C-alpha positions in Angstrom: 107.8 101.4 116.6 105.0 99.0 117.5 104.0 96.7 114.5 100.4 95.9 114.2 99.8 92.1 114.7 98.3 90.5 111.7 96.6 87.1 111.8 98.0 84.4 109.4 95.0 84.5 107.1 95.7 88.3 106.5 99.3 87.5 105.5 98.2 84.6 103.2 95.6 86.8 101.5 97.8 88.3 99.0 99.0 85.0 97.7 95.5 83.5 97.8 94.1 86.4 95.9 96.3 86.0 93.0 94.4 84.0 90.5 97.7 82.6 88.9 99.5 81.9 92.2 101.1 78.5 92.0 101.8 76.8 95.4 104.9 74.8 96.1 103.8 74.1 99.7 100.7 72.6 101.1 99.1 73.1 104.5 100.7 70.1 106.5 104.2 70.8 105.1 103.8 74.4 106.2 103.0 73.2 109.8 105.3 70.2 110.0 108.5 72.4 109.0 107.6 75.1 111.6 107.3 77.5 108.9 104.9 79.8 110.9 107.6 80.2 113.6 110.2 80.8 110.8 108.1 83.4 109.0 107.6 85.2 112.3 111.3 85.4 112.6 111.7 86.7 109.1 109.0 89.4 109.5 110.5 91.1 112.5 110.2 94.8 111.9 108.5 94.1 108.6 105.1 95.7 107.4 102.2 93.7 106.1 103.5 94.4 102.7 106.7 92.7 103.2 105.2 89.9 105.2 102.7 89.1 102.4 105.4 89.1 99.7 107.7 86.7 101.9 104.6 84.4 102.4 104.1 84.5 98.5 107.8 83.7 97.9 107.8 80.8 100.1 105.0 79.2 98.0 105.7 80.5 94.5 107.3 78.5 91.7 109.5 81.3 90.1 113.2 82.2 89.4 114.6 83.8 92.3 117.9 85.0 90.9 116.8 88.6 90.4 115.6 88.8 94.2 118.6 87.1 95.2 120.8 89.6 93.6 118.9 92.4 95.2 119.2 90.9 98.7 123.0 90.3 98.1 123.4 94.1 97.0 121.5 95.2 100.2 123.8 93.0 102.4 126.9 94.5 100.7 125.7 98.1 101.3 124.9 98.9 104.9 124.3 102.5 104.0 121.8 101.8 101.3 120.0 99.3 103.5 119.6 101.8 106.2 118.3 104.5 103.8 115.6 102.3 102.2 114.7 101.0 105.7 114.0 104.5 106.9 111.9 105.1 103.7 109.9 101.9 104.0 109.3 102.3 107.8 106.2 104.4 107.1 104.6 101.0 105.8 104.6 99.7 109.4 101.9 102.2 110.1 99.4 100.2 108.0 96.8 98.4 110.2 95.0 96.9 107.4 95.9 94.6 104.6 95.1 96.0 101.1 95.9 93.4 98.7 92.5 91.9 98.6 91.2 95.4 97.5 93.9 95.8 94.8 94.0 92.4 93.3 90.5 91.1 94.2 87.2 91.8 92.6 86.7 95.0 90.7 85.5 97.9 92.8 82.1 99.1 92.0 81.5 102.5 90.4 79.9 105.3 92.3 76.1 105.6 92.4 74.5 108.1 90.0 73.0 110.1 93.0 76.3 110.9 94.3 76.3 114.6 92.9 73.1 115.1 94.8 74.8 114.7 98.2 76.4 118.1 97.9 73.0 119.9 97.7 71.4 118.2 100.8 73.1 120.5 103.5 72.5 123.7 101.6 68.9 122.5 101.0 68.3 121.9 104.8 69.9 125.3 105.7 67.7 127.1 103.2 64.6 125.4 104.3 65.3 126.0 107.9 65.7 129.7 107.1 62.4 129.8 105.2 60.8 128.1 108.1 61.9 130.7 110.4 61.1 133.6 108.1 57.7 132.6 106.7 55.4 132.0 109.5 52.4 131.2 107.2 54.5 128.3 105.8 56.3 127.3 108.8 54.7 124.0 109.6 55.3 122.6 106.0 58.8 124.0 105.8 59.6 122.3 109.1 58.4 119.1 107.7 60.8 119.5 104.8 63.6 120.4 107.3 62.9 117.3 109.1 62.8 115.1 106.1 66.2 116.5 104.8 67.7 116.2 108.4 66.6 112.4 108.4 67.9 111.8 105.1 71.4 113.1 106.0 71.2 110.9 109.1 70.1 107.8 107.1 72.8 108.3 104.4 75.5 108.6 107.1 74.3 105.7 109.0 73.8 103.6 105.9 77.5 104.0 104.8 79.2 104.7 108.0 80.7 101.1 108.5 81.9 101.0 104.9 83.5 104.5 105.2 85.3 103.6 108.4 86.8 100.3 106.6 87.6 102.2 103.5 89.5 104.9 105.5 91.8 102.0 106.9 92.2 100.6 103.5 92.9 104.1 102.0 95.5 104.9 104.9 97.5 101.7 103.9 97.2 102.7 100.2 98.5 106.1 100.8 101.4 104.8 103.1 102.3 102.5 100.1 102.3 105.6 97.6 104.2 107.7 100.1 107.0 105.0 100.2 106.9 104.8 96.4 107.1 108.5 96.1 110.2 108.7 98.2 112.1 105.9 96.5 113.2 107.9 93.5 111.8 105.5 91.0 111.0 106.6 87.4 107.3 107.0 88.4 107.7 108.3 91.8 106.1 111.6 90.8 103.1 109.9 89.6 102.8 107.9 92.9 102.9 111.2 94.9 100.3 112.8 92.6 98.0 110.0 93.1 98.5 110.0 96.8 97.5 113.7 96.9 94.4 112.8 94.9 93.2 110.3 97.5 93.8 112.8 100.4 91.0 114.7 101.9 91.2 118.8 102.0 93.3 120.5 104.5 90.1 122.0 105.7 88.8 118.6 106.9 91.9 118.1 109.0 91.2 121.2 111.1 90.1 120.4 114.8 86.4 119.9 115.0 86.0 120.7 111.3 86.1 117.1 110.1 83.3 115.9 112.3 81.1 119.0 111.2 81.9 118.6 107.6 81.1 114.7 107.8 77.9 114.9 109.5 76.4 118.2 108.1 77.9 118.0 104.6 78.5 114.1 104.2 82.2 114.7 103.3 83.3 111.5 104.5 80.6 109.7 102.3 81.5 111.8 99.3 85.1 111.2 99.8 84.5 107.5 100.1 82.9 107.1 96.7 85.1 109.6 94.8 88.4 108.0 96.2 87.0 104.6 95.5 86.6 105.8 91.8 90.2 107.2 92.0 91.5 103.7 93.1 89.3 101.8 90.5 90.5 103.8 87.5 94.2 103.6 88.6 94.0 100.0 89.8 97.0 99.0 87.3 99.3 101.5 88.7 98.4 100.7 92.3 98.9 97.0 91.7 102.4 97.7 90.2 103.3 99.9 93.2 102.2 97.3 95.6 104.3 94.6 93.9 107.4 96.8 93.9 107.0 98.2 97.4 106.2 94.8 98.8 109.0 93.2 97.1 111.6 96.0 98.4 110.1 95.6 101.9 110.7 91.7 101.6 114.1 92.1 100.3 115.0 94.4 103.3 113.7 91.9 105.5 115.8 89.1 104.2 118.8 91.2 104.2 118.4 92.3 107.7 117.8 88.5 108.7 120.9 87.5 107.0 123.0 90.1 108.5 122.2 88.7 111.8 122.4 85.0 110.9 125.5 83.2 112.2 125.7 81.2 109.0 124.3 81.2 105.4 125.3 80.7 102.0 123.8 81.1 98.5 122.6 77.8 97.2 123.9 76.4 93.9 121.3 74.8 91.6 121.8 71.1 90.7 120.2 67.6 90.6 121.7 66.5 93.9 121.2 67.5 97.4 124.3 68.7 99.1 124.1 70.6 102.5 127.4 71.1 104.2 127.5 71.9 108.0 123.7 72.7 107.7 121.7 74.0 110.7 118.3 75.0 111.7 117.6 78.8 111.9 115.1 78.4 114.9 117.7 76.7 116.9 120.2 78.5 119.1 123.8 77.1 119.0 122.6 74.4 116.6 125.1 71.6 115.9 126.0 71.5 112.1 125.6 68.4 110.1 126.6 67.5 106.5 123.8 65.9 104.4 123.9 64.6 100.7 121.5 62.8 98.6 121.9 62.1 95.0 119.0 60.8 92.8 118.4 58.0 95.2 116.6 58.8 98.4 117.7 58.3 101.9 116.6 56.1 104.9 117.7 57.5 108.1 117.9 55.5 111.4 119.2 56.5 114.9 118.6 56.1 118.6 115.6 57.5 120.4 116.0 61.3 121.0 119.0 61.7 118.8 117.3 64.2 116.8 116.1 62.5 113.6 113.0 64.8 113.5 115.0 67.8 113.9 117.2 66.6 111.1 114.4 66.2 108.9 113.1 69.6 109.5 116.4 71.2 109.0 116.8 69.5 105.5 113.2 70.5 104.7 113.5 74.2 105.6 116.8 74.6 104.0 115.5 73.1 100.7 112.5 75.5 100.8 114.5 78.7 101.6 116.9 77.5 98.7 114.0 77.5 96.2 112.1 80.4 97.6 114.9 82.9 98.6 118.1 81.3 97.0 120.1 80.9 100.3 120.6 78.1 102.9 121.8 78.2 106.5 124.9 76.0 105.6 128.4 76.5 104.6 127.8 75.2 101.1 124.6 74.1 99.5 123.5 72.4 96.3 119.8 71.9 95.8 117.2 71.1 93.2 114.5 73.7 92.6 111.6 71.1 93.5 108.7 71.4 96.0 109.0 69.8 99.3 106.1 67.9 101.0 106.2 66.2 104.4 104.5 63.8 106.6 105.6 64.4 110.1 102.7 65.5 112.4 99.7 63.5 111.7 96.9 63.8 114.4 93.6 62.3 115.1 90.7 64.9 115.1 87.6 65.0 117.2 85.6 67.3 114.9 85.3 64.9 112.1 86.0 61.6 113.9 89.3 61.0 112.0 91.5 58.7 113.9 95.3 58.7 114.0 95.7 56.0 111.5 93.1 57.3 109.3 94.9 60.8 109.3 98.1 58.9 108.3 96.2 57.1 105.4 94.8 60.5 104.2 98.2 62.0 104.2 99.7 59.1 102.3 97.1 59.6 99.7 97.8 63.3 99.5 101.5 62.5 98.8 101.0 60.0 96.3 98.6 62.5 94.4 101.2 65.1 94.7 103.9 62.8 93.4 101.8 62.1 90.3 101.7 65.8 89.4 105.5 66.5 89.4 108.8 65.5 90.8 109.2 66.4 94.4 111.3 65.6 97.6 109.1 64.0 100.2 110.1 64.1 103.8 108.6 61.5 106.0 108.9 60.7 109.6 107.6 57.4 111.0 104.7 56.9 108.5 101.8 54.5 109.5 102.5 54.3 113.2 98.8 53.9 114.0 98.2 50.3 113.3 100.2 47.1 114.2 103.8 46.5 113.3 103.2 44.0 110.4 100.7 46.2 108.7 102.6 49.4 109.4 105.7 48.0 107.6 103.7 46.7 104.7 101.8 49.8 104.1 104.8 52.0 104.6 106.9 50.1 102.3 104.4 50.2 99.4 103.7 54.0 99.9 107.4 54.8 100.2 108.5 52.8 97.1 106.0 54.4 95.0 107.0 57.8 96.2 110.7 56.9 95.6 109.9 56.1 92.1 108.2 59.3 91.3 110.3 61.7 93.3 113.0 61.5 96.2 112.2 60.2 99.7 114.0 61.2 102.8 112.4 59.0 105.6 113.3 58.3 109.2 112.0 55.3 111.0 112.5 52.9 113.7 111.3 50.1 111.6 114.7 49.1 110.4 113.4 46.2 108.3 112.1 49.0 105.9 115.7 49.6 104.9 116.1 46.3 103.4 112.7 46.4 101.6 113.6 49.7 100.1 117.1 49.0 99.4 116.7 49.5 95.8 115.5 53.1 96.1 116.6 54.4 99.5 120.2 54.5 100.9 120.5 53.6 104.5 122.2 56.4 106.7 122.6 56.3 110.5 122.6 59.6 112.6 124.5 59.8 115.7 126.1 62.4 118.1 129.6 62.5 119.1 131.6 65.2 120.9 128.5 67.4 120.7 128.2 67.1 116.9 125.7 65.4 114.6 127.3 62.7 112.5 125.6 60.9 109.5 127.2 58.0 108.2 126.1 55.1 105.7 124.7 52.2 107.4 121.9 51.2 109.7 121.4 51.8 113.6 123.1 48.8 115.5 122.7 49.9 119.1 119.2 50.8 120.0 118.3 52.4 123.2 114.5 52.0 123.4 114.9 49.7 126.5 117.8 51.4 128.1 115.7 54.6 128.2 113.3 52.6 130.7 116.2 52.4 133.2 117.2 56.1 132.6 113.6 57.3 133.1 113.4 55.6 136.5 111.2 52.6 135.7 111.1 49.8 138.3 113.7 47.0 137.8 111.2 44.4 137.3 109.4 46.2 134.5 112.7 46.7 132.8 113.8 43.0 133.3 110.3 41.9 131.9 110.7 44.2 128.9 114.0 42.8 128.2 112.7 39.2 128.5 109.8 39.9 125.9 112.3 41.6 123.6 114.7 38.6 123.6 111.6 36.2 122.9 110.3 38.5 120.0 113.8 38.7 118.5 114.3 35.1 118.6 111.1 34.5 117.0 111.8 37.0 114.1 115.2 35.5 113.5 113.5 31.9 113.2 111.2 33.2 110.4 
């Protein structure tokens, strides 16, 4: 089956339409932690209903014990999972999202003149017959015929686009009700009956009959208004059906994903962070690493290219999946149910003239505002790189210290002096790679490799020597202070 491609704004529309939707993620964290790519991985062979529910769960602040139990049950029963997947497969035929229709503004009632539409075609046929039969009134009757014909055409043209769009919405709604009716729930019969009420007559499905009925008798326009009334009067049932069908489709997607994942565990809730042999799900053959953090935050150092940014993304993504879905990609996991916010990919923008440093400052202010709202975990990669060394260290030290007092901070930086400045709130750890495995050990980086990479990358020997001389002078100056 070829799944319809939906743009991210369509997938996010369900969450944004809910008036009480509380978000535990912001846009930059979503991008920093590569959640678009991760969501696409989860959404394979999943309808727009399941995609929207997965997106909502990633942002929601709610208890996930019930959904976790359902996913675990599906994982344990292959036969049940395959049966439910077959039932829900019809949902993948929907080419239009319907959450905005069901959860958005109330649909308007049908116009009062709707019953008159059924009389236009008979009136047109009768007036044409009279025009042919009564020669002495033929001119006036043909004027009436023309007026009725133009009225039919005008109504069709006026509502044609709305009718076409509504047919797509109705198609998705009926697919949802069809799946609901097949799932043997207590109200499945009601879903099947409602689905029947939204359908057009069998006569309209005959070859050629539909077009004739639409243009001559305005059946498409009349069905548009009448089916919209049915949706409006049954909106509570349809909303409940959407929530349950979408939840099942999301549970099936997670169970299917975890059945293929090489490593996962169900996270325990606790105040500490403990991730044993954790990996990133988007990396093939990822090297596992054990990470722990108590109430005190962590300052991570390491050589260039060692994978500090990847480590931060691994930690952040697993904290989010534990909160949203109840599992981590690790051998064992203990996590707090707190939001995660990041600052990793600040960029300058030409459209509003914001420089790189100004973007970093804006993000720093956003993190401080978020920290003031509730406890959170902040993951920061090389903050305030857009200015000189002294000002960068000064600004980073002040902001990180404030964040660490109001939440927990995991920061990676090449400015090792920050470790001593933040020693009262951040514990220093150094990441290294030995025998193909990541290792995280207490302490600071001792052997830097920034200058050594000049040689590895083929820089001229004179350039390398000059860089070493300048580094020695600067180091001597710093030690003399």
